[in-house]
C-alpha positions as CSV (number, residue, x, y, z in Angstrom):
1,M,62.2,107.1,-125.0
2,L,62.6,110.1,-122.8
3,N,65.4,113.0,-123.8
4,S,67.2,114.5,-121.0
5,N,65.0,117.5,-120.6
6,E,61.9,115.4,-120.4
7,T,63.5,113.1,-117.8
8,N,64.5,116.0,-115.5
9,I,60.6,117.8,-116.0
10,Y,59.1,114.4,-114.6
11,K,61.5,113.9,-111.9
12,D,60.6,116.9,-110.9
13,Y,57.1,115.9,-111.0
14,L,57.6,113.1,-109.5
15,G,59.1,115.3,-106.7
16,K,56.6,117.3,-106.3
17,F,53.7,115.1,-105.6
18,L,56.0,113.6,-102.8
19,F,56.5,116.6,-101.6
20,V,52.7,117.3,-101.3
21,L,51.8,114.1,-100.1
22,S,54.7,114.3,-97.3
23,L,52.7,117.3,-96.3
24,V,49.3,115.9,-96.7
25,I,51.0,112.8,-94.4
26,F,52.6,115.8,-91.8
27,G,49.1,117.6,-91.3
28,L,47.2,113.7,-90.6
29,M,49.8,112.8,-88.3
30,V,49.3,116.7,-86.1
31,F,45.4,116.1,-86.5
32,L,45.8,112.5,-84.5
33,I,48.1,114.0,-82.3
34,I,45.3,116.2,-81.3
35,Q,42.1,113.8,-81.7
36,K,44.1,110.8,-79.9
37,P,46.7,111.9,-77.7
38,F,48.7,109.2,-76.3
39,L,51.9,108.4,-74.2
40,H,54.6,105.8,-75.4
41,I,56.1,104.2,-71.6
42,D,58.9,106.8,-72.1
43,E,56.9,109.6,-72.5
44,W,55.2,109.1,-68.9
45,F,58.7,110.4,-68.1
46,T,58.8,113.6,-70.0
47,K,55.9,114.8,-68.4
48,G,56.6,114.3,-65.4
49,L,59.8,116.3,-66.0
50,M,58.0,119.1,-67.0
51,T,56.9,120.8,-63.6
52,L,60.5,120.7,-62.3
53,S,63.0,123.6,-61.8
54,L,65.6,123.4,-64.9
55,R,68.4,122.5,-62.2
56,D,66.3,119.2,-60.8
57,M,65.3,118.2,-64.3
58,V,68.8,118.0,-64.9
59,H,69.5,116.4,-61.8
60,I,66.9,114.1,-62.7
61,T,67.8,113.5,-66.0
62,A,71.9,112.8,-64.8
63,G,70.7,110.0,-63.2
64,D,68.4,108.6,-65.9
65,V,70.4,107.2,-68.7
66,H,69.9,110.1,-71.0
67,P,71.6,113.7,-71.8
68,P,69.5,116.7,-71.0
69,L,68.9,119.1,-74.0
70,Y,65.4,117.0,-75.8
71,Y,64.3,117.9,-72.2
72,I,65.3,120.8,-72.0
73,T,63.5,121.7,-75.4
74,V,60.2,120.6,-74.0
75,W,60.4,122.1,-70.7
76,A,61.1,125.9,-71.7
77,P,57.9,126.3,-73.5
78,A,55.9,124.8,-70.9
79,K,57.3,127.4,-68.1
80,V,57.0,130.2,-70.8
81,L,53.8,128.9,-71.2
82,N,53.0,129.4,-67.5
83,L,54.3,132.6,-67.0
84,L,52.5,133.9,-69.4
85,H,49.4,132.3,-67.7
86,I,48.3,130.7,-70.8
87,K,46.3,127.1,-70.6
88,F,48.0,124.2,-72.6
89,D,47.9,120.4,-72.6
90,K,51.2,118.6,-71.3
91,I,50.7,116.3,-74.1
92,I,49.8,117.9,-76.9
93,L,52.8,120.3,-76.6
94,M,54.9,117.6,-75.8
95,K,53.8,116.2,-79.2
96,M,54.2,119.4,-80.9
97,M,57.5,120.1,-79.9
98,S,58.3,116.6,-81.7
99,A,56.2,117.0,-84.7
100,I,58.4,120.3,-85.4
101,P,61.8,118.9,-85.8
102,Y,60.0,117.0,-88.7
103,L,58.6,120.3,-90.2
104,I,62.1,121.9,-90.0
105,L,62.9,118.9,-91.8
106,Y,60.5,119.0,-94.9
107,I,61.6,123.0,-95.0
108,I,64.8,121.7,-95.2
109,S,64.1,119.5,-98.6
110,Y,62.4,121.9,-99.6
111,T,65.0,124.5,-99.7
112,K,68.5,122.8,-99.5
113,I,67.9,119.2,-100.5
114,R,66.2,120.5,-103.5
115,K,68.1,122.9,-104.7
116,D,71.4,121.1,-104.7
117,Y,69.8,117.9,-106.0
118,G,66.5,118.3,-107.8
119,W,62.9,118.2,-106.7
120,L,63.0,114.4,-106.6
121,A,65.7,113.9,-104.3
122,G,64.0,116.8,-102.0
123,G,60.7,115.2,-102.7
124,L,61.9,111.8,-101.8
125,F,63.5,112.7,-98.6
126,A,60.6,114.1,-97.6
127,F,58.8,111.0,-98.1
128,T,60.7,108.8,-96.8
129,L,61.5,110.6,-93.5
130,I,58.1,110.0,-92.8
131,A,56.8,107.3,-94.6
132,M,59.1,104.3,-93.9
133,S,59.7,102.2,-90.9
134,S,57.6,103.6,-87.7
135,F,58.7,107.1,-88.6
136,F,55.1,108.4,-88.3
137,T,54.9,107.5,-84.2
138,V,58.3,108.4,-83.8
139,F,57.6,112.1,-84.7
140,S,54.9,112.2,-82.8
141,I,56.2,110.7,-79.3
142,A,57.7,112.6,-77.2
143,R,61.4,111.6,-76.8
144,M,64.6,113.2,-78.5
145,Y,64.7,111.1,-81.6
146,P,63.0,113.7,-83.6
147,L,65.5,116.4,-82.7
148,G,68.4,114.0,-82.7
149,T,67.2,113.2,-86.4
150,L,67.1,117.0,-87.3
151,L,70.5,117.7,-85.7
152,L,72.6,114.9,-87.3
153,V,70.8,115.5,-90.8
154,C,72.2,119.6,-90.7
155,G,75.4,117.9,-89.5
156,F,75.5,115.3,-92.4
157,I,74.5,118.2,-94.7
158,S,77.3,120.5,-93.2
159,A,79.7,117.4,-94.1
160,G,78.8,117.0,-97.8
161,E,79.5,121.1,-97.9
162,I,82.6,120.1,-96.5
163,L,83.4,117.9,-99.1
164,K,82.5,119.9,-101.9
165,E,83.9,123.1,-100.1
166,P,85.6,123.1,-96.6
167,K,84.4,126.6,-95.5
168,L,85.4,127.6,-91.7
169,K,81.0,128.3,-91.9
170,N,80.5,124.7,-92.6
171,W,83.1,123.2,-90.1
172,A,81.5,126.0,-87.6
173,I,77.7,124.1,-88.3
174,L,78.8,120.7,-88.4
175,T,80.7,121.5,-85.0
176,V,77.8,122.7,-83.0
177,M,75.6,120.1,-84.4
178,A,77.6,117.4,-83.5
179,I,77.4,119.1,-79.8
180,L,73.8,119.4,-79.8
181,G,73.9,116.1,-80.9
182,A,75.9,114.2,-78.4
183,Y,73.7,116.1,-75.3
184,T,70.5,115.0,-77.2
185,H,70.8,111.2,-77.6
186,Y,74.3,108.8,-77.4
187,F,73.6,107.1,-80.3
188,V,73.5,110.6,-81.8
189,A,76.7,111.6,-80.8
190,F,78.0,107.7,-82.3
191,S,76.6,108.8,-85.5
192,F,78.9,112.3,-85.4
193,I,81.3,110.0,-84.3
194,V,81.7,107.8,-87.6
195,L,80.9,110.8,-89.3
196,Y,84.3,112.4,-88.2
197,I,86.0,109.2,-88.6
198,L,84.9,109.0,-92.3
199,L,86.2,113.1,-92.8
200,L,89.6,112.3,-91.3
201,A,89.5,109.7,-94.2
202,H,88.7,112.1,-96.6
203,I,91.1,114.4,-95.5
204,L,93.8,112.5,-95.3
205,I,93.6,111.1,-98.6
206,N,92.4,113.6,-100.6
207,N,93.0,117.1,-99.0
208,K,95.5,117.4,-96.1
209,S,95.4,121.0,-95.6
210,Q,91.7,120.4,-93.9
211,L,93.5,118.6,-91.3
212,K,93.7,121.3,-88.9
213,M,90.2,122.7,-89.3
214,W,88.9,118.7,-88.5
215,I,91.2,119.0,-85.3
216,Y,89.8,122.2,-84.1
217,S,86.2,120.8,-84.9
218,A,87.3,117.7,-82.6
219,I,88.6,118.9,-80.2
220,Y,86.5,121.7,-79.4
221,G,83.9,119.3,-79.4
222,I,84.8,117.7,-76.9
223,L,85.8,120.3,-74.3
224,C,82.1,121.3,-74.9
225,F,81.0,118.0,-73.7
226,I,83.4,117.0,-70.9
227,P,81.1,118.6,-68.5
228,W,78.5,115.9,-69.2
229,M,81.5,113.2,-69.5
230,F,81.3,112.4,-65.9
231,I,77.4,111.6,-65.5
232,L,77.9,109.6,-68.7
233,Y,80.8,107.5,-66.9
234,K,78.2,107.7,-63.7
235,Q,75.3,106.7,-66.0
236,T,77.3,103.4,-67.8
237,I,78.7,102.2,-65.0
238,E,75.8,102.3,-63.0
239,D,73.4,100.9,-66.6
240,K,76.2,98.0,-66.8
241,G,74.1,94.3,-65.8
242,G,71.4,96.2,-66.2
243,N,68.0,94.7,-67.3
244,W,68.4,94.9,-70.9
245,A,72.7,94.2,-71.1
246,N,73.9,91.3,-73.6
247,T,71.0,90.4,-75.2
248,I,72.3,91.6,-78.7
249,S,71.7,88.6,-81.2
250,L,71.3,87.9,-85.2
251,D,67.7,88.6,-85.2
252,A,68.4,91.7,-83.7
253,I,70.6,93.0,-86.1
254,F,68.5,91.8,-88.9
255,E,65.3,93.5,-87.1
256,F,67.5,96.9,-86.8
257,F,68.2,96.9,-90.7
258,S,65.2,96.1,-91.4
259,S,63.2,98.5,-89.3
260,A,64.9,101.3,-91.6
261,F,62.2,100.4,-93.9
262,S,59.2,98.6,-91.8
263,S,58.2,98.1,-88.7
264,S,55.8,95.1,-89.4
265,S,56.0,92.0,-87.6
266,D,56.0,90.1,-90.2
267,T,59.0,88.6,-91.6
268,L,58.8,88.6,-95.5
269,I,58.6,92.4,-95.5
270,P,61.7,93.0,-93.2
271,L,63.2,90.8,-95.3
272,I,62.6,92.3,-98.4
273,G,64.2,95.4,-97.0
274,V,67.1,94.5,-96.0
275,I,67.7,92.8,-99.4
276,I,66.8,95.9,-100.6
277,F,69.0,98.1,-98.2
278,L,72.0,95.5,-99.5
279,A,71.4,95.6,-103.1
280,L,71.5,99.8,-102.8
281,F,74.7,99.2,-100.8
282,I,76.7,97.1,-103.1
283,Y,75.1,99.9,-105.9
284,I,77.4,102.7,-104.5
285,L,80.1,100.9,-103.8
286,I,80.1,100.4,-107.1
287,Q,79.4,103.9,-108.1
288,Y,81.7,104.9,-105.6
289,K,84.4,103.0,-107.4
290,K,83.7,104.6,-111.0
291,S,83.6,108.1,-109.3
292,P,84.6,108.8,-106.0
293,K,83.6,112.4,-105.9
294,E,80.1,112.3,-106.8
295,N,79.3,109.4,-105.0
296,E,81.6,109.7,-101.5
297,F,78.7,112.2,-99.7
298,I,76.2,109.5,-100.4
299,L,78.3,106.5,-99.2
300,F,78.7,108.3,-96.3
301,G,75.2,108.2,-95.6
302,F,75.1,104.4,-95.5
303,L,78.5,104.5,-93.7
304,I,77.1,106.2,-91.0
305,F,73.9,103.8,-90.7
306,I,76.0,100.6,-90.8
307,G,78.9,102.1,-88.3
308,T,76.0,103.7,-86.0
309,L,74.3,99.8,-85.7
310,L,77.6,98.3,-84.9
311,S,78.4,101.2,-81.8
312,G,75.0,100.3,-80.8
313,I,76.0,96.5,-81.3
314,L,79.1,97.0,-79.3
315,A,77.1,99.2,-76.8
316,A,74.6,95.9,-76.1
317,I,77.8,93.5,-75.4
318,F,78.9,95.4,-72.7
319,F,76.0,97.5,-71.2
320,R,72.7,97.3,-72.8
321,N,70.7,96.3,-75.8
322,T,70.1,98.7,-78.5
323,A,66.2,99.7,-79.3
324,D,65.8,100.0,-83.2
325,R,64.5,103.5,-82.0
326,Y,67.8,104.5,-80.8
327,L,69.0,104.5,-85.0
328,V,66.1,106.8,-86.4
329,P,68.7,109.5,-86.4
330,A,71.5,107.4,-88.3
331,M,68.1,106.3,-90.4
332,G,67.4,109.5,-91.3
333,V,70.6,110.0,-92.9
334,L,70.5,107.0,-94.7
335,W,67.4,108.2,-96.0
336,L,68.7,111.7,-97.5
337,S,71.3,109.4,-99.2
338,I,68.7,106.8,-100.7
339,S,66.4,109.7,-101.9
340,I,69.6,111.4,-103.5
341,M,70.6,108.2,-105.0
342,I,67.6,107.5,-106.6
343,S,66.9,111.3,-108.3
344,R,70.2,110.2,-110.3
345,L,69.0,106.5,-111.7
346,D,67.1,105.8,-115.1
347,F,63.2,107.1,-114.4
348,K,61.6,105.2,-116.4
349,K,63.7,101.7,-115.7
350,L,64.6,102.5,-112.1
351,V,63.2,105.0,-110.8
352,I,59.6,104.3,-111.2
353,P,59.1,100.9,-109.9
354,I,61.5,101.9,-106.9
355,V,59.3,105.0,-106.0
356,I,55.7,102.1,-106.7
357,L,57.4,99.9,-104.1
358,L,58.2,103.0,-101.4
359,L,54.7,103.9,-101.8
360,L,53.6,100.5,-101.0
361,F,56.0,100.1,-97.9
362,G,55.0,103.8,-97.0
363,A,51.2,102.4,-97.2
364,V,51.8,99.8,-95.0
365,N,53.6,101.2,-92.9
366,L,51.1,103.9,-92.2
367,S,48.1,101.4,-92.0
368,D,49.9,100.0,-89.2
369,Q,50.9,103.3,-87.4
370,I,47.4,105.1,-87.1
371,N,46.1,101.7,-85.6
372,E,48.7,101.7,-83.3
373,I,48.0,105.4,-82.5
374,S,44.3,104.6,-82.0
375,K,45.4,101.2,-79.5
376,N,47.7,103.3,-77.5
377,H,44.9,106.5,-77.2
378,D,42.5,103.9,-75.9
379,K,45.4,102.2,-73.5
380,L,45.9,105.9,-72.4
381,V,42.1,106.8,-71.7
382,K,42.0,103.3,-69.3
383,D,45.3,104.1,-67.3
384,Q,44.4,107.7,-66.9
385,K,41.0,106.5,-65.4
386,F,43.1,104.1,-63.1
387,L,45.0,106.4,-62.3
388,D,42.5,108.7,-61.0
389,S,40.5,106.2,-59.4
390,I,43.8,105.5,-57.0
391,N,44.3,109.4,-57.1
392,N,43.0,110.5,-53.7
393,N,43.3,111.4,-49.6
394,D,42.5,107.7,-49.0
395,S,45.5,106.5,-51.3
396,V,48.7,105.9,-50.2
397,V,51.2,105.1,-52.8
398,I,54.8,103.2,-53.0
399,I,57.0,103.6,-56.2
400,N,59.4,101.3,-55.6
401,S,61.5,103.0,-58.8
402,K,63.1,106.5,-59.2
403,V,61.7,106.6,-63.1
404,K,58.5,105.7,-61.7
405,L,58.2,108.1,-59.6
406,V,58.7,110.9,-62.2
407,H,56.4,109.2,-64.0
408,F,53.5,109.2,-61.9
409,Y,53.9,111.6,-59.0
410,N,52.2,113.9,-60.3
411,E,49.4,111.8,-61.3
412,L,49.0,110.6,-57.7
413,K,50.1,113.5,-55.5
414,K,46.1,114.2,-54.1
415,G,47.4,111.3,-51.9
416,T,50.9,110.3,-50.1
417,V,53.4,109.4,-52.6
418,Y,56.6,107.7,-51.5
419,E,59.5,106.6,-53.6
420,D,61.1,103.1,-51.7
421,Y,60.7,101.5,-49.2
422,T,63.0,99.5,-46.5
423,I,62.3,96.2,-44.8
424,G,65.9,95.3,-43.6
425,H,68.2,98.3,-43.4
426,R,67.0,101.9,-42.1
427,E,68.3,103.8,-45.5
428,G,66.8,106.8,-46.4
429,A,65.1,107.3,-49.9
430,R,67.5,108.3,-53.2
431,D,67.7,111.8,-54.6
432,W,64.6,112.0,-56.7
433,A,62.0,111.9,-54.2
434,K,63.4,114.5,-52.0
435,I,62.9,116.8,-54.9
436,Y,59.4,116.0,-55.1
437,D,58.7,116.1,-50.6
438,N,61.5,115.8,-48.0
439,K,59.4,114.7,-45.4
440,N,57.6,111.4,-47.8
441,S,61.2,110.3,-48.6
442,K,60.8,107.5,-47.3
443,F,58.3,104.2,-46.2
444,L,59.3,101.6,-43.3
445,I,57.6,98.5,-43.6
446,P,55.9,97.6,-41.4
447,D,56.7,100.3,-38.7
448,D,54.6,103.5,-41.0
449,V,52.1,101.2,-42.3
450,N,50.5,101.3,-38.6
451,K,50.2,105.0,-39.5
452,Y,48.4,103.9,-42.5
453,K,45.8,101.5,-41.3
454,D,42.8,103.4,-42.7
455,K,44.1,103.8,-46.0
456,N,44.4,102.4,-49.3
457,I,48.4,101.3,-49.3
458,Y,49.6,100.3,-53.2
459,M,52.7,99.6,-54.4
460,A,54.0,100.6,-57.9
461,Y,57.0,98.5,-59.4
462,R,58.7,97.3,-62.4
463,D,56.7,93.9,-63.6
464,D,60.0,92.2,-64.2
465,G,60.0,88.9,-62.7
466,T,61.4,90.3,-59.7
467,K,60.0,89.3,-56.0
468,L,59.3,92.4,-53.8
469,D,60.6,92.0,-50.2
470,L,57.2,92.2,-48.1
471,P,57.5,91.8,-44.4
472,P,55.4,88.8,-43.1
473,G,51.9,88.6,-42.9
474,Y,51.6,91.0,-46.2
475,S,50.9,90.4,-49.6
476,L,50.2,92.1,-52.4
477,E,47.0,91.7,-54.6
478,P,46.8,93.1,-58.5
479,V,44.7,96.1,-58.7
480,G,46.2,98.3,-62.0
481,R,48.6,98.2,-64.7
482,V,50.1,101.0,-66.7
483,E,53.0,100.6,-69.5
484,N,55.3,97.8,-67.4
485,C,54.5,99.2,-64.0
486,Q,52.5,96.7,-61.7
487,F,49.9,98.1,-59.3
488,S,49.2,95.9,-56.7
489,K,47.4,96.5,-53.1
490,L,49.0,95.8,-50.0
491,I,46.9,93.0,-48.1
492,H,47.7,92.3,-44.2
493,S,46.7,88.2,-44.6
494,S,45.1,88.4,-40.8
């Protein structure tokens, strides 16, 4: 039998091993970013925003479905490098700005989490946050999920400090993280709302003297977000009834729970993940009942994940579907709670088999994600080759989507690019087209087509089954596809 000191020593050794392993995996991720750059479907949008002014970028973001903070964090270093006349690759810069949040989380694991909960908790968190599910690629795509994870984890840690010692500094950090999180992604805002509700319940039961601080924090956060609330309302109204609306199902809910553990499409592996989640949740409920003070923080992490998922289901019912990547920040908090909980278990009977299981999950996940990155890299090479083939003076490209305009305008601007077109009604193009070029703000078929009879006219549109309203005598010949955007050449049948 191991005595207490020996158990702690072996837990420390295991935690250090997991720290080193996670750093090696992070190095592999950075290496792949440089050697095999790729663009996920929404990363084209991020790349397209980098060339605009700050005002235009925020304007376009307001017309999409996300808040602007993440885009600013990518836009700002690009502008600084341009001002310094330092050449850089846009895709690499975008990817590195997404990898930085994980590096900061790794430092937090090594310092704060290790100090408060031990080497094993810190090492487990660092490992699970990059090896579970699709975290490996999530932290290497140029989107807001890594930043959202960092902000939510920092806010969650501050809430843990409030549970132990409610100082003004901890309330201030929580408030700032919540505000920044809400301006990063709306699902991060959902998670913070759940966290604030849990804190309120704790205060009303255990420490009513902190109610005033809770009210101040909540009101200040709301006031700081009010300027964007009007934009959020507009986005919500415009998005309601969109292509993703009302598609939530029991299968989707199962996928969301299992996605915290594995990204595998094999039913068995996600099922194991769900069983593990339920077992851990039941265990922490039992432990909380025995010792509420010691286990409240861990329980908060589970409830934030569950509450965020339930919020997403409600959002899906009324607006649009919830993608599993939206839950990544809440998954980060969940894995921090699980890591702390595992570190308290019996080393020989429970910790070793659980860690072995996590290592197996991690190996499968990493293998899948590395293969996916290679496939996406090859796809980017193919997509870029196609776009280059129609990016010339002989091309006219009509993009029937404001989002796709941002995706591809800079890739096709050697030719003539229009956003949208009209046939029956002589309506002007949307605002986003005017940001790029006031002159090329509309394309009236068939009136304007005669101007370009000596050019190749292409139409780019989202391939969602919608039939385009083409004028009589014209047809479309598919010539290429980039992500979910179909490119077709406009052909006159005569």
